[in-house]
Steps between C-alpha positions, in 0.01 A plus 500: 500500500616849434562711820237753588143507359424274197200369316396198300223555251555205256227303675314601813624842618724478802754714679812439702737706704860396563417141394186466731170471317251756624127418588237495227473833336129559560198500291527471118428866450775598739736263315398687180599831660839354589544354153469832329772648725714190455511491122550879486758487784701820535228707330246729664154359433219755532165426659329518166738243345431269792120535476510427115734207556270337755150588356545638146272783395216409742641513854280495807436814704723387785797405271737760646412417859551135428844550346611711793387226738681234293828715508471540875461126552774412251749733690435292814519165319817581312683660792766352725540485868155643559572816303312594179675432168738796428506402124141596445490879483244764426557713205252772428161346503649160414772265609835344407658178587883545535642161423762368254359355174671167583290476820212376275521161347335601177761770443781250563340258254470783232858616561635142460305456174661816353844401617449153354425649162819709505696189605361304206590761259851494634514123436469385860204267462576294813510803718179641343320172545601478878372848550164422341473174699533689822266776393219262406536322831383820667140438386291315767167511314284759343650838560314733736266224597174635644588859459212702340492817297569605141867569576553160649331334208723684243811412707383142530471472118837663449677274749345187362602607153851562625525154654385336180750700298775399737405136472512518113843653512608247759388215265671670204818502695457138595490424123826679449652291785389171325212409730272405216323187658408654835398831334247320275284382803480844652433672163210264416337572835538877449388503142182325598434745788572801273399394150509853367866566582684433178837524660427187709396307183822612321713397798325161512562455124870581547534258796334216309712564183818512709398169666479344152112510486446695184157352434377598850634843448297552185192357677529772764487761234199340330306486830585868587398619150171311514417658830574850379319466178190334637466707814620841382529485121877589526805339343806440730744791525806544272750361754304172559436452132867552413606248761252250342657548166845459631408175669348371171826580325708351770695819536837415643529848649199434721708326754742793506210744555466374863871467563673726757556831314858591468626792714475832304813610326718740688408861438558833644447545862154602612489888520464649844348853443600765763301801394454685822581872493769608734398553868512850643833552691319726742174304542334628812224383737228248445667254740170338604385472143831357380502234773133400426558477125820305533336246728206466269723445193728252666263320739265194466349445154137441423362350181528832313787739461507787751391825339586814688338828411644836588265795447505866599515854347767595257841560649429314821771251427327189368761420236790574737354262761432229246850512357659509849301194616564313168877548556463372861325176397668433167705217650174314565440511122812347345334436159477879430320825541288661228418872496264708284383857524136481386457874449154480653480876573625607153310550171623178355492220761687177412297223358519175671579310185804729437618453855468117467711510182770687678495248798512203256805654321664547837442125575671400186200446270612568145168443328235697698150374406233744365213610720485582870325173601775284339776714653332477838483121484871469400596745770324309774637170364858630511449637857343176638723366771746791481565748781461829328399845617306744287488875565231673303523883557229754438209277400183671356239233588455132568442411131859621420644283775291185498674318203835581656445300816679159508306191600776330711502564868879500491490844342393837649376829365531861626266747333494881552218713395304814594141394415324202641563170335160350545466132428869409521591211732709685749663344815574835659414851406703770674394854485790741545486838666746784524801503735450607860724793626789283614516309166478828302786654691695168456458518131604867468794429736636210280543753206572830678675370815371528854725803572306713244169402646614551862601863414131586407282248686181699493542572121576125431181406680303766300630361165389139603160618588472694171593186309242302697746212558480414120830325421511630145465857617759450772746355243444794264544742785823325616637498147433871447658594837795271443571675177485834679708460809501877581123513514349504852211274576305815598541637136361174356215498753404850395490400130283200572275706735353678197227258410498619144856374458518214727443223254707668238793541731504120573671405175851379443590370157254224424369473846188729539204480728277675253613265223415197726151638592402609143437164334262395775316838483460477122341152528226621730145528362403871474262480805775363717756756373256782577441351846865487581555860403203616709593283806860628483386862499217468748605245773798432719702184546207287621188476277170343621222370265261767641748790439557371153134472421452861615800630304414313182132577527389136482353236719712278731479189280638686198766675707616174643521347156724789386719471820542123443586554134772751610620247766522227241712735284728548816433876502314472829576263789207331688514570872213401730156397361361809306826690532795550269822693501677699225874518484633862519683470165190358339300799634762740366500323163120504476483866585748579234266330246203683650681833442597393147137397428381838614741690292408291200144577546566877516701487178233322309206694636341724237551875556195708492494722193439873512181479291299311748623730780374809302171320420459438866560862584259617235229281640567634852507879408161662542346654193 
C-alpha cells in the first residue's frame, strides 16, 4: 500500500490510510461525492459541478445540503487519529482532494498502460507485457461498483473500456512472445463476449494462423463477417479484411508483423526546450505567494496537470512573479520549459494554432500538421509522460488558452491574465494586489540604494503612496531617479503631485504606466468606459454600488453590472460585498481621458452663427 491516503475504485470503492483499510465509505450517494473529487484529484470542484455529477440536470431541492453533509462525514471517515481528513479542503463554494494521482488505483493502471506503450515502441516487449499484467491485476470486478450518478456511469464505461483495451494489447504482446496456443483460448472467450470488437477477431485470426491453423483463422473471419452483415448491414473494416486476404495468400510477412519491433534507429537527442525569460535580478516581495506557488507546482499530483492562474491589474507584477516562480521550480521539470507571450491585451492576440506550431517546433517536430485540432493532439501526445512546465503570459480569454493545456498530470501550466478566464480548469487562481509600504520601499531601495531613501524618508513614503504600491510605477520611478542622481525625491514628488502630469511622468523608455493601462481601456464597451471616467471624477478610492448608481444616474442592478465589468477588466478591485476600490493611478488615468473627452466635445461643438443671434434680437425688440 502507498503511505498516506489511498483509494481503490477498480471494483467496490474503498479507502486506506498508511496500509490500513478504512471503514465503509457510507451510502452510495456519499461514495459518488467522493468519486468526483477522487478522479479530479488536485482540482477545485465547484458545488454546481458536484450537483451535475451526482444528479445531472434534474437535482433535488436539497442537493447542496446533501453534498455538504456527505463532505462532513467523509472528512471524519478519511481522517486519521480521530482528526478530520486534512486532504479534503474547501475551495470557494466547492472542494478539492489533495492527494497524489498515484494514490488512486485507476490512475496507476492508466499510467502503466501509457508507459507500456512507450516501452513497446522502444522494442522492450517483455517489460511492456509485465507492466500490463500488473495493471490488469488491479481490477477486482466492475469499476465503481454500486456508485450512482451520471459522472460515475461515464467513468465506469471509460474504465471498462480501458481494461478491455489493455487486455487486447496484453494479448497482442503475448503473440509477439510466441504464446500462440495459450492466447487462442483467451481470445475465443473474449471474441464471444465482445462480438463487435474487430480487433479481438483479428488477434484470434493471427493466433490461429501462427499456431498452424489457417482454416480455423479463415472461419473466424467468416463468422465475424456474417454477424456484421446480418445484424448491422456492414462489411468488416479494412484492417480485418486485409488480414483475411494475407492469410488466404499465406503471406510470409504475417509472422513478422507480430514479432518484437526492432529498436528505433539512433537519432538526435530529444530536444529539451528552455524558453523562460530571464528572472528579474531585483525581484522583490511576494514571499507568501512564491512559497505557495512553488509548493503547488512541486507537490502531490492529481489526475490532471496543475494550472495556476495569476490575475490582477496591469503593472501589478503578474509576469514577474510567474517568471520568478518558474525559475524556482524548473528543476522539477527536467524535460523542459515552454514560454509564450499571448498578447491578450493587444490588438492582435496570438492564435492558439500559431502558438502550438511554435511549441511543436521547439519540441523537434519538423512537419507540423495543419489545423489547430491536429496540432493540439500532437502536442498533448508529445508531452504525455514528460515533466514540462508551460508559462502562458498575458492571456486574453479561456478560448485562447484551452488548446494549449497538456493532458498529462506530469506537466504544469502557469497563466497570467487581466480579465477573468471563465470556464478554464484552474487549480489555483491568485489575485495580485499592489505592494504594501515596506515592499514598495524595498523595491525603490534596491535600485536607488537605502542611503538615498533615508535622506528623505517622508518624501520616499509620499512617492510610494502616489504610485499606490504598483510595481510597474515603482520601477519606472526608480529608473528615472537612478538616471538623475542629483534630483531630490522632493522634486520628483512635486512633479507627480500634479494630477494632470502624474501618469505622463511615470514613463521610462518602453516602461509606461499609461501605455500599460491604455489597451485595457480601449477594449471597454462605451458604457463601461463612460462609467470609469465618471467614477474617477466623482468618487474617492472606495466606490459603493449605491454611490455609483447615483453618480451614473441608473439603478443599482445596472450600476453593479458596470462595476463588475470594470472589475473583470482589472480596472477596479472588488472589496467587500457591494464595494469596490479604484487604484489612484487608474483614477488619474481615467480623469485624463475625461478631460480629453470634454476638450474633444468642445472642439467639435457647432459655433452659433451671427445670423441666428441677430434674428433672436430682432424678435425680442419691441416694435
